[in-house]
C-alpha positions in Angstrom: -15.5 -12.8 -13.6 -18.6 -13.3 -15.7 -19.5 -10.6 -18.2 -23.2 -9.9 -18.7 -24.8 -7.2 -20.9 -28.5 -6.3 -21.0 -29.5 -9.3 -23.1 -27.5 -11.7 -21.0 -29.1 -10.3 -17.9 -32.6 -10.9 -19.4 -31.7 -14.5 -20.2 -30.4 -15.0 -16.7 -33.6 -13.6 -15.3 -35.8 -15.9 -17.4 -34.0 -18.9 -16.0 -34.6 -17.8 -12.4 -38.4 -17.6 -12.3 -38.7 -19.5 -9.0 -36.8 -18.7 -5.8 -36.6 -20.5 -2.5 -39.8 -22.3 -1.5 -41.8 -21.8 -4.7 -41.9 -18.0 -4.8 -42.5 -17.0 -8.4 -40.5 -14.1 -9.8 -42.4 -12.4 -12.6 -40.5 -9.0 -12.8 -37.0 -7.7 -12.1 -38.2 -5.9 -9.0 -39.5 -9.2 -7.5 -36.0 -10.7 -7.2 -35.2 -10.9 -3.4 -32.3 -8.8 -2.1 -30.3 -11.9 -1.1 -30.5 -13.4 -4.6 -29.8 -10.1 -6.3 -26.7 -9.5 -4.3 -25.5 -13.0 -5.1 -26.0 -12.3 -8.8 -24.1 -9.0 -8.5 -21.2 -10.7 -6.7 -20.7 -12.9 -9.9 -20.5 -9.9 -12.2 -17.4 -7.9 -13.2 -17.4 -4.2 -12.4 -18.3 -3.2 -15.9 -21.5 -5.3 -15.8 -22.4 -4.0 -12.3 -22.7 -0.6 -13.9 -25.2 -2.1 -16.5 -27.1 -3.9 -13.7 -27.5 -0.7 -11.7 -29.5 0.7 -14.6 -32.0 -2.1 -14.9 -34.6 -0.5 -12.6 -34.8 1.7 -9.5 -35.0 -1.4 -7.3 -31.8 -2.8 -8.7 -30.1 0.6 -8.5 -31.1 1.0 -4.8 -30.1 -2.6 -4.0 -26.7 -2.3 -5.6 -26.2 1.1 -4.0 -26.8 -0.4 -0.6 -24.8 -3.6 -1.0 -21.8 -2.7 -3.2 -18.7 -2.1 -1.2 -15.8 -2.9 -3.6 -15.5 -1.3 -7.0 -13.0 -0.6 -9.7 -13.1 1.6 -12.8 -9.5 0.8 -13.9 -11.0 -0.8 -17.0 -12.5 2.5 -18.1 -10.1 3.9 -20.7 -11.8 7.1 -22.0 -14.7 8.3 -19.8 -13.7 7.6 -16.2 -14.4 11.1 -15.0 -17.9 11.1 -16.3 -18.5 7.6 -14.9 -17.4 8.7 -11.5 -19.6 11.8 -11.6 -22.5 9.5 -12.5 -21.9 6.6 -10.2 -20.7 8.3 -7.0 -24.2 9.4 -5.9 -25.4 5.8 -6.5 -22.6 3.7 -4.9 -22.6 5.4 -1.5 -21.6 2.4 0.6 -18.2 1.9 -1.1 -15.3 1.0 1.1 -12.8 0.1 -1.6 -12.4 2.1 -4.8 -9.8 1.6 -7.5 -9.4 4.5 -10.0 -6.0 3.7 -11.3 -5.5 5.1 -14.8 -3.3 4.3 -17.8 -3.7 7.9 -19.0 -4.9 10.9 -16.9 -8.7 11.3 -17.0 -9.9 12.4 -13.5 -10.3 16.0 -12.4 -11.0 17.5 -9.0 -14.8 17.5 -9.6 -14.9 13.7 -9.7 -12.9 13.4 -6.4 -15.2 15.9 -4.8 -18.2 13.8 -5.9 -16.6 10.8 -4.3 -15.9 12.7 -1.1 -19.5 14.1 -1.0 -21.2 10.7 -1.4 -18.8 7.9 -0.3 -18.2 8.6 3.4 -17.4 5.0 4.3 -14.5 4.8 1.9 -11.4 3.1 3.5 -9.2 2.2 0.5 -8.7 4.6 -2.5 -6.4 4.2 -5.4 -5.8 7.5 -7.4 -2.4 6.6 -8.8 -1.3 8.3 -12.0 -4.0 11.0 -11.6 -1.8 13.8 -13.0 -4.7 16.3 -13.4 -5.7 16.3 -9.8 -4.9 19.3 -7.6 -5.2 20.2 -3.9 -9.0 20.5 -4.1 -9.1 16.7 -4.2 -7.1 16.3 -1.0 -9.1 18.9 0.8 -12.4 17.2 -0.3 -11.2 13.8 0.9 -10.1 15.2 4.2 -13.6 16.3 5.0 -15.6 13.6 3.2 -13.6 10.4 3.9 -12.1 10.5 7.4 -12.1 6.7 7.6 -9.4 6.2 4.9 -6.9 3.6 5.9 -5.2 3.1 2.5 -4.5 5.9 0.0 -2.5 5.5 -3.2 -1.7 8.9 -4.8 1.6 7.8 -6.5 2.4 9.9 -9.5 0.0 12.6 -8.5 2.4 15.4 -9.1 -0.1 18.2 -8.7 -0.6 17.9 -4.9 1.2 20.3 -2.6 2.7 19.5 0.8 0.2 21.9 2.4 -2.7 19.9 1.1 -1.1 16.6 2.2 -0.5 18.1 5.7 -4.2 19.1 5.8 -5.4 15.6 4.8 -3.3 14.0 7.6 -5.1 16.1 10.2 -8.5 14.6 9.2 -7.6 11.1 7.9 -5.8 9.9 11.1 -6.5 6.2 10.5 -4.2 5.9 7.6 -2.2 2.7 7.6 -0.9 2.5 4.0 0.2 5.6 2.1 1.8 5.6 -1.3 3.4 8.9 -2.2 5.9 7.6 -4.8 6.8 10.3 -7.2 4.8 13.0 -5.3 7.8 15.4 -5.2 5.9 18.5 -4.3 3.6 16.9 -1.7 6.1 14.7 0.1 8.2 17.3 1.9 9.7 17.2 5.4 6.8 19.6 6.5 4.2 17.1 5.3 6.0 14.1 6.8 6.2 15.9 10.2 2.4 16.3 10.1 1.9 12.6 9.1 4.2 11.5 11.9 2.2 13.6 14.4 -1.3 12.8 13.1 -1.2 9.2 11.7 0.4 7.1 14.4 -1.3 3.9 13.0 0.8 4.1 9.8 2.3 0.8 8.8 3.5 1.4 5.2 4.6 4.5 3.3 6.3 4.7 -0.1 8.4 7.9 -0.6 10.3 6.6 -3.6 11.8 9.4 -5.8 10.6 12.2 -3.5 13.9 13.9 -3.6 12.9 16.7 -1.2 12.6 14.2 1.7 15.3 14.6 4.3 16.2 13.4 7.8 13.7 15.7 9.5 10.8 14.1 7.7 11.9 10.5 8.1 12.8 10.9 11.7 9.3 12.4 12.3 7.8 9.2 10.9 10.1 7.1 13.0 9.2 8.9 16.2 5.5 9.2 15.4 4.7 5.9 13.7 6.1 3.1 15.9 4.2 0.4 14.1 5.8 1.2 10.7 6.4 -2.1 8.8 7.5 -1.0 5.3 9.3 2.2 4.2 10.5 2.9 0.7 13.1 5.7 0.5 14.5 4.8 -2.9 16.0 7.9 -4.6 15.7 10.0 -1.4 19.2 11.3 -1.9 19.2 13.7 1.1 18.8 11.2 3.9 21.7 10.1 6.0 22.4 7.6 8.7 20.4 9.6 11.2 17.1 8.5 9.5 18.0 4.9 9.6 19.2 5.0 13.2 15.9 6.6 14.2 14.0 3.9 12.4 16.2 1.2 14.0 15.6 2.6 17.5 11.9 3.3 17.2 10.3 1.1 14.6 11.0 -2.4 15.9 8.4 -4.0 13.6 10.1 -2.8 10.4 10.1 -5.5 7.8 11.0 -3.8 4.5 13.3 -0.9 3.9 14.2 0.6 0.5 17.4 2.7 0.4 18.3 2.5 -3.3 20.7 5.2 -4.3 20.8 6.7 -0.8 24.5 7.3 -1.1 24.9 9.1 2.2 24.1 5.9 4.1 27.2 4.4 5.8 28.1 1.5 8.1 26.7 3.3 11.1 23.2 2.7 9.7 23.8 -1.0 9.1 25.1 -1.6 12.6 22.2 0.3 14.1 19.8 -1.9 12.2 21.7 -5.0 13.3 21.6 -3.9 16.9 17.9 -3.3 16.7 17.5 -7.1 16.3 19.0 -7.5 19.8 16.8 -4.9 21.3 13.7 -6.3 19.6 14.6 -9.8 20.7 14.6 -8.7 24.3 11.3 -6.9 24.1 9.5 -9.7 22.2 10.9 -12.4 24.5 9.5 -10.6 27.5 6.0 -10.5 25.9 5.4 -13.4 23.5 8.4 -15.7 22.8 7.1 -17.2 19.6 6.8 -13.8 17.9 10.5 -13.4 17.8 10.9 -15.5 14.7 8.3 -13.4 12.9 9.9 -10.1 13.6 12.7 -8.2 11.8 13.8 -7.2 8.4 12.9 -9.5 5.5 13.5 -7.1 2.6 16.3 -4.5 2.3 17.4 -2.7 -0.9 20.8 -1.0 -0.5 21.7 -0.9 -4.2 24.0 1.9 -5.2 24.8 2.6 -1.5 28.5 2.6 -2.3 29.8 3.8 1.0 28.8 0.5 2.8 31.5 -2.1 3.6 31.2 -5.9 3.8 31.6 -6.3 7.6 28.7 -4.0 8.4 26.3 -5.5 5.9 27.4 -9.0 6.9 26.6 -8.1 10.5 23.1 -7.1 9.4 22.7 -10.4 7.5 23.8 -12.3 10.6 21.2 -10.5 12.7 18.3 -11.0 10.2 18.4 -14.6 8.8 15.5 -13.7 6.5 17.7 -11.5 4.4 18.9 -13.5 1.5 21.5 -13.0 -1.1 21.2 -16.5 -2.6 19.7 -17.2 -6.0 16.0 -17.2 -6.2 15.5 -15.6 -2.8 17.0 -12.2 -3.2 15.6 -10.1 -0.4 18.9 -8.3 0.3 19.5 -6.3 -2.9 23.1 -5.1 -3.4 23.3 -4.5 -7.1 25.8 -1.8 -8.0 27.8 -2.4 -4.8 30.8 -4.4 -6.1 32.5 -4.1 -2.8 29.7 -6.1 -1.2 30.1 -9.3 -3.3 31.6 -11.1 -0.3 28.4 -10.7 1.8 26.5 -14.0 2.1 23.3 -15.0 3.8 22.8 -17.9 6.2 21.9 -20.2 3.3 25.4 -20.0 1.9 27.0 -21.1 5.2 24.4 -23.9 5.6 25.2 -25.2 2.1 28.9 -25.1 2.9 28.5 -27.0 6.1 26.4 -29.7 4.3 28.9 -30.1 1.5 31.7 -30.3 4.1 29.9 -32.9 6.1 29.2 -35.2 3.1 32.7 -34.6 1.7 34.4 -35.8 4.8 32.3 -38.6 6.3 33.1 -39.8 9.8 35.1 -43.1 10.0 
């Protein structure tokens, strides 16, 4: 994106004295809204902040027209910037506040919730300083949230997350990776009950998550497409069986280091392909090829045996073990080295055919 400070903006203005059919622009405030928003669309987010301070007309125009904004470039004063900008940028729908080092506090998130009521997509990852006040504020101020990333926000409790789910019922994508206190079975039961549009949830390294929580998601969120349970050491086959039976659109599943998972879970997933095929065939036949698992991580799931995992591979041809297309990850499972995807068999058939030509 183009960077423009105050001097560059002045130079740009001097070159654009005539607009449209001979309308002469003599001052900043004379620039038509359409042209102004075109200019703003060419600027990076740092320069948008500069542009919003040119004059009240520009500030009001940008406030009305700006919908996507990121402060991830702000290394030292993000909290002050949010407090200053939130009352101006009230039409934001997408806001990225990802940090390399923790800067934000609850006051900043309350400012966002009090002013940006149209917000749909919010990234607060690595905001270690935030507490429950932030989630309570978002619950009341931003009910239209569909994507929320609070990965690494270790200060949130499960009670606050449960409360948020009761107000932000449109959530489709939720990242709770590393939120060990917040992501409990209690909170997941509330999410499963309140957020039935959920399509993706990351619960990586939330070690308190058990079967009760995952099964609540499986029963309450039938449109679930992606679920990361890496490091959730308490879950068992019951969680995977519930997902297989109820989430027929599941595309990606992470089970890294879930060592209580056995062959029962793999066969349940394999059988779900048959069930899904029947249902999709009855509705839209062409959708069948688009359904089913395309990513599965079972690394360190040492209780699994080759026949069960091979049955899963056979049911879902999009799961690959071949070089360059690893979508079935089995590292750390030495007993699964004999499992091969469809590509291996196709290659074998091709080699065999050309090695023994017909006479």
